[in-house]
C-alpha positions as CSV (number, residue, x, y, z in Angstrom):
1,X,105.9,115.8,70.1
2,X,104.1,113.7,72.6
3,X,101.6,112.5,69.9
4,X,104.5,110.7,68.2
5,X,105.3,108.7,71.4
6,X,103.2,105.5,71.5
7,X,105.1,103.5,74.1
8,X,107.7,103.8,76.9
9,X,110.0,101.7,74.7
10,X,109.6,104.3,71.9
11,X,110.3,107.1,74.3
12,X,113.5,105.5,75.4
13,X,114.5,104.6,71.9
14,X,113.8,108.1,70.6
15,X,116.0,109.5,73.4
16,X,118.9,107.4,72.0
17,X,119.2,105.1,75.1
18,X,119.8,101.4,75.7
19,X,117.3,100.1,78.2
20,X,116.0,97.1,80.1
21,X,112.7,96.5,81.8
22,X,112.1,94.5,85.0
23,X,109.0,93.5,86.9
24,X,109.8,94.2,90.6
25,X,106.3,93.6,92.2
26,X,106.8,90.0,93.3
27,X,110.2,88.8,92.1
28,X,112.7,90.9,90.2
29,X,112.1,89.5,86.8
30,X,113.6,90.8,83.5
31,X,110.9,91.4,80.8
32,X,112.3,90.8,77.3
33,X,111.6,93.7,74.9
34,X,109.1,91.8,72.8
35,X,107.1,90.9,75.9
36,X,107.3,94.5,77.1
37,X,106.1,95.9,73.8
38,X,103.2,93.4,73.8
39,X,102.3,94.5,77.3
40,X,102.5,98.2,76.3
41,X,100.3,97.6,73.3
42,X,97.7,95.8,75.4
43,X,98.2,92.6,73.4
44,X,98.9,90.5,76.5
45,X,98.0,91.0,80.2
46,X,100.7,92.2,82.6
47,X,102.1,88.8,83.9
48,X,102.8,89.7,87.6
49,X,100.3,92.4,88.8
50,X,100.3,93.2,92.5
51,X,97.7,95.3,94.3
52,X,96.1,96.4,91.0
53,X,99.4,97.7,89.5
54,X,102.3,96.8,87.3
55,X,105.5,97.6,89.3
56,X,108.3,98.3,86.9
57,X,112.0,99.2,87.0
58,X,113.3,100.7,83.7
59,X,117.0,100.8,83.6
60,X,118.5,103.0,80.8
61,X,121.7,104.6,79.8
62,X,123.2,106.9,77.2
63,X,125.4,104.7,74.9
64,X,127.6,107.7,74.2
65,X,128.2,108.4,77.9
66,X,130.0,106.2,80.4
67,X,128.0,107.3,83.4
68,X,126.1,104.9,85.7
69,X,122.7,103.9,84.2
70,X,119.5,105.6,85.3
71,X,116.6,103.8,86.8
72,X,112.9,104.7,86.8
73,X,110.8,102.8,89.3
74,X,107.3,103.1,88.0
75,X,103.8,101.8,88.9
76,X,100.9,101.9,86.5
77,X,97.4,100.6,87.1
78,X,96.1,97.5,85.4
79,X,92.5,96.9,84.5
80,X,90.3,93.9,85.5
81,X,91.9,91.8,82.8
82,X,95.4,92.8,84.1
83,X,96.0,94.9,80.9
84,X,98.1,98.0,81.4
85,X,96.0,101.1,81.6
86,X,97.5,102.9,78.6
87,X,96.1,106.3,79.6
88,X,98.3,106.3,82.7
89,X,101.4,105.3,80.7
90,X,100.6,108.1,78.1
91,X,100.2,110.6,81.0
92,X,103.6,109.6,82.3
93,X,105.3,109.9,78.9
94,X,103.7,113.4,78.4
95,X,105.1,114.4,81.8
96,X,108.5,113.2,81.0
97,X,108.6,115.0,77.7
98,X,107.3,118.2,79.3
99,X,109.9,118.0,82.0
100,X,112.9,116.8,80.0
101,X,112.2,116.8,76.3
102,X,114.0,113.9,74.7
103,X,117.1,114.4,76.7
104,X,116.2,112.0,79.6
105,X,119.8,111.4,80.7
106,X,122.4,113.9,81.9
107,X,122.6,116.3,84.8
108,X,119.6,118.3,83.8
109,X,117.4,115.2,84.3
110,X,118.3,114.8,87.9
111,X,115.3,115.2,90.3
112,X,112.9,116.4,87.5
113,X,110.6,113.4,88.1
114,X,110.7,113.3,91.9
115,X,107.0,114.4,92.3
116,X,105.7,112.3,89.3
117,X,102.7,110.3,90.5
118,X,103.8,107.2,88.7
119,X,107.3,107.1,90.3
120,X,107.8,105.2,93.6
121,X,110.6,104.2,95.8
122,X,110.9,100.4,96.4
123,X,111.4,99.2,100.0
124,X,114.9,98.8,101.3
125,X,115.1,95.0,100.6
126,X,113.9,95.3,97.0
127,X,116.2,98.3,96.4
128,X,119.2,96.4,97.7
129,X,118.4,93.3,95.7
130,X,117.8,95.3,92.5
131,X,121.1,97.2,93.0
132,X,123.0,93.9,93.5
133,X,121.3,92.3,90.4
134,X,122.2,95.3,88.2
135,X,125.9,95.1,89.3
136,X,125.9,91.4,88.3
137,X,124.2,92.1,84.9
138,X,126.7,95.0,84.1
139,X,129.6,92.9,85.3
140,X,130.5,95.6,87.8
141,X,132.1,95.0,91.2
142,X,129.8,94.5,94.2
143,X,129.3,97.2,96.8
144,X,131.9,98.0,99.5
145,X,129.8,95.9,102.0
146,X,130.1,92.6,100.0
147,X,133.4,91.4,101.5
148,X,132.3,91.8,105.1
149,X,129.1,89.9,104.2
150,X,131.2,87.1,102.7
151,X,133.3,87.0,105.9
152,X,130.1,86.8,108.0
153,X,128.5,83.9,106.0
154,X,131.9,82.0,106.2
155,X,131.3,81.9,110.0
156,X,134.7,83.4,110.7
157,X,133.3,86.4,112.7
158,X,130.5,84.5,114.5
159,X,126.9,84.3,113.4
160,X,125.8,86.3,116.5
161,X,127.8,89.3,115.2
162,X,125.3,90.2,112.6
163,X,124.9,93.9,113.5
164,X,127.8,95.0,111.4
165,X,126.5,93.2,108.2
166,X,124.9,95.7,105.8
167,X,121.7,94.9,104.0
168,X,123.4,95.7,100.7
169,X,126.2,93.3,101.6
170,X,123.6,90.5,102.2
171,X,122.0,91.4,98.8
172,X,125.4,91.2,97.0
173,X,126.1,87.9,98.6
174,X,122.7,86.4,97.7
175,X,123.1,87.5,94.1
176,X,126.6,86.1,93.7
177,X,126.1,82.5,95.0
178,X,128.1,81.3,92.0
179,X,131.2,83.3,93.0
180,X,134.0,82.2,95.3
181,X,132.9,79.8,98.1
182,X,129.6,81.6,98.6
183,X,127.3,78.6,97.9
184,X,129.2,76.2,100.1
185,X,129.4,78.8,102.9
186,X,125.7,79.5,102.7
187,X,124.8,75.8,103.0
188,X,126.9,75.4,106.1
189,X,125.7,78.7,107.6
190,X,121.9,78.4,107.0
191,X,120.8,76.5,110.1
192,X,123.0,78.8,112.3
193,X,121.6,82.1,111.0
194,X,119.7,84.3,113.5
195,X,116.3,85.6,112.4
196,X,117.8,89.2,111.9
197,X,119.9,87.8,109.0
198,X,117.5,85.0,107.9
199,X,114.7,87.3,107.0
200,X,116.6,89.9,104.9
201,X,118.6,87.0,103.3
202,X,115.4,85.3,102.3
203,X,114.1,88.6,100.9
204,X,117.1,88.6,98.6
205,X,117.1,84.9,97.6
206,X,113.5,85.2,96.4
207,X,114.9,87.0,93.4
208,X,117.5,84.4,92.7
209,X,117.2,81.1,90.8
210,X,119.0,79.2,93.6
211,X,120.6,75.9,92.7
212,X,118.9,72.6,93.5
213,X,121.3,71.8,96.4
214,X,120.0,74.9,98.3
215,X,116.4,74.0,97.6
216,X,116.9,70.5,99.0
217,X,118.4,72.0,102.1
218,X,115.4,74.4,102.4
219,X,112.9,71.5,102.2
220,X,114.6,69.7,105.0
221,X,115.0,72.9,107.1
222,X,111.4,73.8,106.6
223,X,110.2,70.3,107.7
224,X,111.9,70.8,111.1
225,X,110.4,74.3,111.2
226,X,106.9,72.8,110.5
227,X,107.4,70.3,113.3
228,X,108.3,73.1,115.6
229,X,105.5,75.4,114.3
230,X,108.2,78.1,113.6
231,X,106.4,80.3,111.1
232,X,109.3,82.7,110.7
233,X,111.6,79.9,109.6
234,X,108.8,78.5,107.3
235,X,108.1,81.8,105.6
236,X,111.8,82.4,105.1
237,X,112.2,79.0,103.5
238,X,109.2,79.6,101.2
239,X,110.6,83.0,100.1
240,X,114.1,81.7,99.5
241,X,113.0,78.7,97.4
242,X,110.3,80.5,95.4
243,X,112.3,81.3,92.3
244,X,114.7,78.4,92.6
245,X,115.8,76.2,89.7
246,X,114.1,73.2,91.2
247,X,110.4,74.2,91.1
248,X,109.4,70.6,91.9
249,X,111.1,71.1,95.3
250,X,109.3,74.4,95.7
251,X,106.0,72.6,95.0
252,X,106.9,69.9,97.5
253,X,107.6,72.5,100.2
254,X,104.3,74.3,99.5
255,X,102.4,71.0,99.7
256,X,104.2,70.0,103.0
257,X,103.3,73.4,104.5
258,X,99.6,73.4,103.3
259,X,99.0,69.9,104.8
260,X,100.6,70.8,108.2
261,X,99.1,72.5,111.3
262,X,100.6,75.8,110.2
263,X,99.0,75.6,106.8
264,X,96.3,78.1,107.9
265,X,98.6,80.7,109.4
266,X,98.1,84.1,107.8
267,X,101.8,84.9,107.2
268,X,102.4,81.5,105.7
269,X,99.3,81.8,103.3
270,X,100.3,85.4,102.3
271,X,103.9,84.3,101.6
272,X,102.7,81.5,99.3
273,X,100.3,83.8,97.5
274,X,102.9,86.6,97.2
275,X,106.0,84.6,96.4
276,X,105.2,80.9,95.5
277,X,102.3,82.0,93.3
278,X,103.5,79.9,90.3
279,X,102.8,76.8,92.3
280,X,99.1,77.9,92.5
281,X,98.8,77.4,88.7
282,X,98.1,73.8,89.6
283,X,94.3,73.6,90.1
284,X,94.3,71.0,92.8
285,X,97.0,72.8,94.9
286,X,95.1,76.1,94.3
287,X,91.9,74.4,95.7
288,X,93.7,73.2,98.8
289,X,95.3,76.6,99.3
290,X,92.0,78.5,99.0
291,X,90.3,76.0,101.3
292,X,93.1,76.7,103.9
293,X,92.5,80.5,103.4
294,X,88.7,79.9,104.0
295,X,89.4,78.0,107.2
296,X,91.6,80.8,108.6
297,X,89.8,82.3,111.6
298,X,91.7,85.3,112.8
299,X,91.6,87.8,109.9
300,X,88.2,88.2,108.3
301,X,89.6,89.9,105.2
302,X,92.3,87.4,104.5
303,X,90.2,85.3,102.0
304,X,88.8,88.1,99.9
305,X,92.2,89.9,99.8
306,X,94.1,86.8,98.7
307,X,91.3,86.0,96.2
308,X,91.6,89.5,94.7
309,X,95.4,89.2,94.5
310,X,95.5,85.8,92.8
311,X,92.6,86.4,90.4
312,X,94.6,89.2,88.8
313,X,97.4,86.9,87.8
314,X,96.7,85.7,84.3
315,X,98.1,82.2,84.7
316,X,96.0,81.6,87.9
317,X,92.8,83.5,87.0
318,X,91.1,80.7,84.9
319,X,91.7,78.1,87.6
320,X,90.4,80.4,90.4
321,X,87.3,81.2,88.4
322,X,86.9,77.4,87.8
323,X,86.9,76.9,91.6
324,X,83.8,79.1,91.8
325,X,81.9,76.5,89.9
326,X,83.5,73.4,91.4
327,X,81.0,71.1,93.2
328,X,83.2,69.0,95.6
329,X,84.4,71.8,97.8
330,X,84.1,72.2,101.6
331,X,81.2,74.0,103.1
332,X,83.6,76.5,104.6
333,X,85.1,77.3,101.2
334,X,81.7,77.5,99.6
335,X,80.6,80.0,102.2
336,X,83.8,82.1,101.8
337,X,83.2,82.2,98.0
338,X,79.6,83.1,98.6
339,X,80.6,86.1,100.8
340,X,82.7,87.5,97.9
341,X,79.5,88.1,96.0
342,X,77.1,89.1,98.8
């Protein structure tokens, strides 16, 4: 039976399910079925690899049943060209068929894949954001924690009273900025938020195409943080703006940060590489970014690890490889590149 299964999409189709695929390595990004099929058939590279893997969430449901959808969180290795390693995918499909046959939904499926080597559990932030996003997609009510989070961001219970606000509530709020008065309340609240709320909120907003008005606020907010050398506020702003509708404002913020005294801070550089990576598709900005990484003094492995991370992203790879041959680069950057190959 397993010989007939060529792709995960086919496995899910043969089981009679409806399904969606998401990348959840960097941002939570829906992959359309044509794109997913092309990735599975190694026709195109995986667009957002992280740490040598494709990190996927496959949501599927039995159209005949009204139960909640199932989700597989899967990680598969990619090769040096960021193509999915099909042998791993085939191995996973075989294990599914051996454990479940073609009946991959229903009570008998529960727990059968818990020890599967390709299954992983996302961190708490990612899980909360994914749960919130799925509720929105399925037009289901938010969690029981949402209303209290709305109350908190309205300022009515005091911004210092953050201990009672659940992570899932923050996620639901972030994923529903177009509901009620959420957007207006967030704008008023942002500068008052304690770090204990700011950090998880930014970890949710990095998956949201926030409106331009919030991006404008974040650029101004980050400028004050740059002046104060407040790296927590800067990294929070970078994360929150990274998937925003106004990518020009995201680029502006990245440029402002890179040209500032905190532009060589490790947390700042790692946040740009991990979350604002689409801005590094610009060759000049990439050059400045990698030069900043090369000038970073404290962590010796920072430059090679960021280089390895970015060279795997198909849209950045040609520009990064072009930088290896570029003549007008600083001596520090030239030395850092030289050490990659020594």
